[in-house]
Backbone as CSV, one residue per row, in Angstrom:
resi,resn,N_x,N_y,N_z,CA_x,CA_y,CA_z,C_x,C_y,C_z
1,MET,79.263,-32.082,-20.776,80.291,-31.160,-21.221,81.058,-31.767,-22.390
2,HIS,81.213,-30.986,-23.438,82.061,-31.369,-24.566,83.333,-30.533,-24.481
3,PHE,84.447,-31.167,-24.725,85.746,-30.511,-24.655,86.445,-30.740,-25.983
4,TYR,86.822,-29.626,-26.622,87.467,-29.693,-27.926,88.902,-29.209,-27.801
5,LEU,89.827,-29.976,-28.339,91.237,-29.606,-28.364,91.619,-29.297,-29.804
6,VAL,92.260,-28.159,-29.994,92.622,-27.714,-31.332,94.105,-27.362,-31.355
7,GLN,94.819,-27.941,-32.306,96.183,-27.477,-32.525,96.078,-26.254,-33.433
8,HIS,96.748,-25.188,-33.045,96.708,-23.943,-33.815,96.951,-24.197,-35.293
9,GLY,96.575,-23.240,-36.123,96.794,-23.348,-37.557,98.261,-23.209,-37.923
10,ALA,98.568,-23.518,-39.167,99.944,-23.430,-39.654,100.476,-22.008,-39.483
11,ALA,101.684,-21.921,-38.927,102.291,-20.623,-38.624,103.599,-20.448,-39.379
12,LYS,103.973,-19.198,-39.541,105.248,-18.887,-40.183,106.392,-19.391,-39.316
13,PRO,107.504,-19.768,-39.937,108.649,-20.200,-39.131,109.247,-19.019,-38.358
14,GLU,109.879,-19.322,-37.239,110.482,-18.279,-36.416,111.545,-17.499,-37.177
15,SER,112.224,-18.164,-38.123,113.253,-17.481,-38.909,112.660,-16.386,-39.800
16,GLU,111.378,-16.506,-40.122,110.702,-15.518,-40.956,110.044,-14.421,-40.115
17,ASP,109.493,-14.820,-38.960,108.806,-13.870,-38.079,108.830,-14.431,-36.666
18,ARG,109.482,-13.738,-35.753,109.636,-14.225,-34.375,108.294,-14.438,-33.676
19,GLU,107.282,-13.679,-34.057,105.963,-13.801,-33.427,105.195,-15.033,-33.911
20,ARG,105.586,-15.582,-35.060,104.969,-16.761,-35.657,103.462,-16.637,-35.873
21,PRO,103.012,-15.618,-36.630,101.586,-15.526,-36.951,101.172,-16.660,-37.891
22,LEU,99.879,-16.839,-38.047,99.385,-17.824,-39.003,99.805,-17.445,-40.414
23,THR,100.058,-18.447,-41.218,100.277,-18.203,-42.637,98.919,-17.942,-43.278
24,ASP,98.919,-17.470,-44.514,97.645,-17.279,-45.222,96.904,-18.605,-45.335
25,GLU,97.652,-19.662,-45.655,97.044,-20.997,-45.760,96.525,-21.465,-44.401
26,GLY,97.275,-21.193,-43.342,96.837,-21.546,-41.997,95.538,-20.849,-41.628
27,ARG,95.428,-19.588,-41.990,94.205,-18.818,-41.725,93.016,-19.418,-42.500
28,ARG,93.236,-19.720,-43.785,92.165,-20.302,-44.603,91.723,-21.665,-44.048
29,THR,92.686,-22.458,-43.605,92.364,-23.770,-43.047,91.501,-23.639,-41.802
30,ILE,91.831,-22.712,-40.925,91.049,-22.519,-39.699,89.655,-21.981,-40.037
31,GLU,89.557,-21.087,-40.996,88.242,-20.595,-41.418,87.380,-21.741,-41.945
32,LYS,87.989,-22.611,-42.727,87.272,-23.758,-43.280,86.853,-24.713,-42.153
33,MET,87.745,-24.936,-41.187,87.421,-25.807,-40.058,86.276,-25.209,-39.239
34,ALA,86.311,-23.906,-39.016,85.245,-23.245,-38.253,83.904,-23.431,-38.960
35,ALA,83.884,-23.270,-40.265,82.642,-23.438,-41.023,82.140,-24.882,-40.929
36,TRP,83.056,-25.838,-41.020,82.659,-27.239,-40.919,82.128,-27.544,-39.522
37,LEU,82.822,-27.079,-38.489,82.377,-27.316,-37.116,80.973,-26.754,-36.890
38,LYS,80.744,-25.548,-37.391,79.423,-24.933,-37.237,78.358,-25.774,-37.945
39,SER,78.654,-26.221,-39.173,77.690,-27.030,-39.925,77.442,-28.380,-39.246
40,ALA,78.412,-28.847,-38.466,78.278,-30.115,-37.738,77.564,-29.932,-36.403
41,GLY,77.188,-28.694,-36.090,76.447,-28.438,-34.860,77.297,-28.246,-33.621
42,VAL,78.590,-28.014,-33.793,79.461,-27.799,-32.635,79.113,-26.466,-31.985
43,TRP,78.974,-26.499,-30.668,78.672,-25.305,-29.882,79.643,-25.260,-28.712
44,VAL,80.328,-24.145,-28.544,81.187,-23.965,-27.373,80.831,-22.655,-26.691
45,ASP,80.908,-22.667,-25.367,80.632,-21.465,-24.593,81.802,-20.487,-24.641
46,ARG,83.025,-21.042,-24.625,84.198,-20.177,-24.707,85.372,-20.964,-25.276
47,ILE,86.342,-20.197,-25.744,87.578,-20.769,-26.276,88.726,-20.228,-25.447
48,GLU,89.519,-21.139,-24.909,90.710,-20.755,-24.161,91.928,-21.013,-25.028
49,ARG,92.950,-20.202,-24.808,94.126,-20.289,-25.670,95.382,-19.903,-24.897
50,SER,96.518,-20.241,-25.485,97.794,-19.826,-24.914,98.047,-18.364,-25.273
51,ASP,99.170,-17.852,-24.810,99.508,-16.451,-25.089,100.226,-16.266,-26.423
52,LYS,100.470,-17.331,-27.152,101.200,-17.226,-28.416,100.282,-16.703,-29.523
53,LEU,100.847,-15.875,-30.393,100.064,-15.220,-31.445,99.299,-16.210,-32.306
54,ARG,99.927,-17.287,-32.718,99.261,-18.260,-33.595,98.044,-18.898,-32.914
55,ALA,98.125,-19.101,-31.605,96.970,-19.644,-30.869,95.871,-18.589,-30.762
56,ARG,96.260,-17.345,-30.505,95.266,-16.270,-30.413,94.531,-16.100,-31.734
57,GLN,95.268,-16.066,-32.835,94.630,-15.896,-34.136,93.696,-17.071,-34.445
58,THR,94.146,-18.284,-34.159,93.314,-19.469,-34.389,92.037,-19.383,-33.565
59,ALA,92.167,-19.045,-32.292,91.008,-18.949,-31.394,90.035,-17.871,-31.858
60,GLU,90.537,-16.743,-32.294,89.662,-15.657,-32.747,88.875,-16.045,-33.988
61,ILE,89.518,-16.741,-34.927,88.823,-17.191,-36.132,87.736,-18.200,-35.768
62,LEU,88.066,-19.140,-34.898,87.091,-20.138,-34.480,85.927,-19.500,-33.724
63,ALA,86.228,-18.567,-32.837,85.180,-17.899,-32.058,84.215,-17.146,-32.967
64,ALA,84.751,-16.474,-33.970,83.898,-15.742,-34.908,83.046,-16.711,-35.727
65,GLY,83.639,-17.792,-36.189,82.914,-18.762,-37.007,81.866,-19.540,-36.246
66,LEU,82.088,-19.753,-34.951,81.165,-20.527,-34.134,80.229,-19.657,-33.300
67,ASN,80.372,-18.331,-33.429,79.550,-17.406,-32.630,79.631,-17.749,-31.139
68,THR,80.839,-17.900,-30.649,81.082,-18.293,-29.267,80.654,-17.176,-28.319
69,PRO,79.664,-17.420,-27.442,79.121,-16.343,-26.615,80.129,-15.682,-25.675
70,GLU,81.027,-16.452,-25.090,82.005,-15.874,-24.166,83.316,-15.509,-24.844
71,GLY,83.403,-15.713,-26.154,84.599,-15.343,-26.901,85.811,-16.164,-26.515
72,THR,86.977,-15.520,-26.588,88.223,-16.210,-26.281,88.826,-15.647,-24.998
73,ARG,89.625,-16.480,-24.369,90.294,-16.053,-23.147,91.690,-16.671,-23.111
74,GLN,92.683,-15.845,-22.840,94.038,-16.346,-22.659,94.135,-16.932,-21.258
75,VAL,94.692,-18.134,-21.162,94.902,-18.757,-19.864,96.353,-19.199,-19.752
76,SER,96.823,-19.287,-18.533,98.208,-19.707,-18.312,98.303,-21.227,-18.361
77,CYS,99.505,-21.710,-18.361,99.792,-23.158,-18.316,99.408,-23.891,-19.601
78,LEU,99.487,-23.231,-20.755,99.175,-23.893,-22.024,100.340,-23.867,-23.009
79,ALA,101.519,-23.488,-22.548,102.687,-23.469,-23.428,103.060,-24.905,-23.795
80,PRO,103.796,-25.087,-24.881,104.094,-26.434,-25.367,104.613,-27.421,-24.317
81,ASN,105.437,-26.973,-23.400,106.033,-27.886,-22.429,105.510,-27.723,-21.009
82,ASP,104.390,-27.018,-20.835,103.823,-26.822,-19.504,103.247,-28.123,-18.941
83,ASP,103.114,-28.153,-17.626,102.492,-29.261,-16.917,100.994,-29.247,-17.216
84,VAL,100.422,-30.398,-17.553,98.996,-30.467,-17.865,98.132,-30.587,-16.610
85,GLY,98.736,-30.836,-15.460,98.000,-31.029,-14.211,96.998,-29.941,-13.886
86,PRO,97.388,-28.649,-13.953,96.413,-27.597,-13.645,95.186,-27.619,-14.562
87,THR,95.375,-27.918,-15.822,94.235,-27.976,-16.747,93.353,-29.177,-16.428
88,VAL,93.957,-30.315,-16.134,93.184,-31.505,-15.775,92.331,-31.219,-14.542
89,SER,92.908,-30.574,-13.541,92.174,-30.236,-12.313,91.024,-29.277,-12.604
90,ARG,91.289,-28.286,-13.433,90.269,-27.299,-13.764,89.116,-27.932,-14.548
91,LEU,89.442,-28.839,-15.458,88.412,-29.493,-16.265,87.501,-30.379,-15.431
92,ALA,88.008,-30.889,-14.322,87.197,-31.750,-13.460,85.977,-31.001,-12.923
93,LYS,86.076,-29.677,-12.841,84.980,-28.865,-12.300,84.189,-28.143,-13.398
94,GLU,84.653,-28.213,-14.632,84.035,-27.466,-15.725,82.692,-28.073,-16.120
95,THR,81.708,-27.217,-16.368,80.394,-27.692,-16.797,80.016,-27.189,-18.189
96,LYS,80.704,-26.182,-18.678,80.380,-25.609,-19.984,81.168,-26.303,-21.088
97,ASN,80.657,-26.180,-22.325,81.400,-26.676,-23.481,82.582,-25.759,-23.707
98,LEU,83.746,-26.337,-23.835,84.994,-25.586,-23.869,85.855,-26.054,-25.024
99,MET,86.521,-25.098,-25.672,87.511,-25.402,-26.697,88.836,-24.837,-26.214
100,LEU,89.883,-25.612,-26.378,91.212,-25.179,-25.980,92.110,-25.185,-27.209
101,VAL,92.712,-24.041,-27.522,93.623,-23.933,-28.659,95.040,-23.893,-28.110
102,GLY,95.846,-24.861,-28.518,97.183,-24.953,-27.969,98.196,-25.532,-28.927
103,HIS,99.182,-26.193,-28.323,100.399,-26.594,-29.028,100.785,-28.021,-28.670
104,LEU,101.635,-28.570,-29.490,102.269,-29.848,-29.165,103.587,-29.553,-28.458
105,PRO,104.029,-30.382,-27.567,103.450,-31.666,-27.171,102.376,-31.561,-26.086
106,TYR,102.050,-30.354,-25.643,101.080,-30.164,-24.561,99.770,-30.891,-24.833
107,LEU,99.196,-30.691,-26.015,97.887,-31.286,-26.311,97.932,-32.810,-26.231
108,SER,98.995,-33.411,-26.740,99.126,-34.876,-26.678,99.220,-35.362,-25.243
109,ARG,99.991,-34.662,-24.432,100.127,-35.048,-23.025,98.813,-34.868,-22.277
110,LEU,98.058,-33.824,-22.623,96.767,-33.580,-21.975,95.782,-34.701,-22.290
111,VAL,95.680,-35.087,-23.538,94.777,-36.181,-23.911,95.170,-37.452,-23.168
112,ALA,96.457,-37.767,-23.156,96.922,-38.972,-22.470,96.529,-38.943,-20.994
113,GLN,96.762,-37.820,-20.337,96.425,-37.699,-18.916,94.923,-37.859,-18.694
114,LEU,94.116,-37.245,-19.538,92.666,-37.324,-19.366,92.136,-38.748,-19.509
115,ILE,92.661,-39.490,-20.476,92.125,-40.840,-20.693,92.881,-41.907,-19.907
116,GLY,93.903,-41.480,-19.150,94.552,-42.397,-18.220,95.638,-43.282,-18.778
117,VAL,96.383,-42.771,-19.755,97.533,-43.522,-20.260,98.803,-42.713,-19.972
118,PRO,99.975,-43.348,-20.062,101.209,-42.607,-19.795,101.334,-41.372,-20.691
119,ALA,101.849,-40.298,-20.107,101.927,-39.008,-20.810,102.728,-39.070,-22.096
120,ASP,103.686,-39.981,-22.186,104.507,-40.062,-23.395,103.882,-40.950,-24.468
121,GLN,102.727,-41.514,-24.194,102.030,-42.345,-25.170,101.132,-41.474,-26.032
122,ILE,101.358,-41.485,-27.320,100.559,-40.675,-28.239,99.318,-41.472,-28.621
123,VAL,98.149,-40.943,-28.246,96.893,-41.618,-28.559,96.112,-40.898,-29.649
124,VAL,96.507,-39.662,-29.937,95.906,-38.882,-31.022,97.045,-38.214,-31.772
125,GLN,97.042,-38.353,-33.090,98.051,-37.683,-33.907,97.493,-36.331,-34.334
126,PHE,97.836,-35.287,-33.576,97.349,-33.948,-33.896,97.953,-33.437,-35.199
127,ARG,97.190,-32.590,-35.873,97.639,-31.885,-37.076,97.300,-30.407,-36.898
128,THR,98.080,-29.536,-37.518,97.741,-28.121,-37.421,96.337,-27.913,-37.970
129,GLY,95.531,-27.218,-37.181,94.155,-26.961,-37.569,93.194,-28.097,-37.274
130,GLY,93.681,-29.195,-36.734,92.830,-30.335,-36.417,92.106,-30.157,-35.094
131,VAL,90.990,-30.883,-34.937,90.151,-30.781,-33.746,89.863,-32.182,-33.212
132,VAL,89.962,-32.327,-31.897,89.640,-33.577,-31.212,88.563,-33.276,-30.176
133,ARG,87.509,-34.079,-30.160,86.465,-33.904,-29.141,86.596,-35.007,-28.100
134,ILE,86.610,-34.587,-26.841,86.685,-35.504,-25.701,85.528,-35.161,-24.771
135,ASP,84.830,-36.165,-24.305,83.704,-35.963,-23.388,83.917,-36.780,-22.121
136,ARG,83.253,-36.338,-21.059,83.170,-37.150,-19.841,81.926,-38.018,-19.959
137,ASN,82.088,-39.310,-19.715,80.921,-40.190,-19.767,80.200,-40.204,-18.419
138,GLU,79.158,-41.014,-18.311,78.348,-41.058,-17.098,79.153,-41.445,-15.871
139,ALA,80.200,-42.236,-16.064,81.049,-42.674,-14.950,82.088,-41.615,-14.571
140,GLY,82.127,-40.517,-15.324,83.099,-39.462,-15.040,84.433,-39.652,-15.721
141,ASN,84.532,-40.644,-16.607,85.774,-40.894,-17.335,85.777,-40.132,-18.654
142,TRP,86.950,-39.715,-19.065,87.096,-39.015,-20.336,87.246,-40.032,-21.459
143,VAL,86.540,-39.791,-22.564,86.620,-40.661,-23.736,86.742,-39.802,-24.989
144,ILE,87.533,-40.276,-25.920,87.680,-39.574,-27.197,86.452,-39.896,-28.042
145,GLN,85.736,-38.863,-28.467,84.541,-39.053,-29.289,84.872,-39.064,-30.778
146,TRP,85.673,-38.089,-31.203,86.056,-38.021,-32.605,87.225,-37.064,-32.803
147,ALA,87.814,-37.168,-33.968,88.879,-36.250,-34.371,88.700,-35.972,-35.852
148,VAL,88.986,-34.738,-36.240,88.920,-34.388,-37.660,90.136,-33.525,-37.986
149,VAL,90.760,-33.860,-39.097,91.909,-33.090,-39.571,91.482,-32.351,-40.827
150,PRO,92.127,-31.222,-41.122,91.718,-30.419,-42.283,91.643,-31.204,-43.594
151,GLU,92.495,-32.200,-43.767,92.502,-32.974,-45.015,91.194,-33.728,-45.237
152,LEU,90.430,-33.967,-44.171,89.166,-34.690,-44.298,87.991,-33.803,-44.662
153,LEU,88.157,-32.500,-44.578,87.057,-31.587,-44.860,86.752,-31.569,-46.357
154,PRO,85.474,-31.398,-46.691,85.121,-31.308,-48.116,85.727,-30.061,-48.748
155,PRO,85.986,-30.096,-50.037,86.539,-28.912,-50.703,85.603,-27.710,-50.564
156,ALA,86.192,-26.546,-50.513,85.389,-25.312,-50.350,84.633,-24.982,-51.607
């Protein structure tokens, strides 16, 4: 099982739009990331996301770019300050390749919990539109395989 964590794309500030949709640049960045992921051979069965508009838009762009067979699904317990425990428990039983589109600090706490370090220890510096791949090894432990931020992608 491959597990991909994605911080949503750049969103408008709440002062401009309470719903915080992706900015035009945020949308372009996610489209570019989706194209790069596809060219790198990334395959996911489904994309799970929070209920926030910016996460939904990010997930939909990624699902379209990656031809995700099960599409996107909104799941609970993915808000920025939610407990990561339910997701950790659910992942222990997961067998399909999964992408999760979410928010900080949730994503940082989730990575820390999966690899067994204190939740307040930042082991990955997430960026909007960035992707981190984590896999379970043969011993059943989670390990960080790679991370890519939009700034590393080749020019379009």
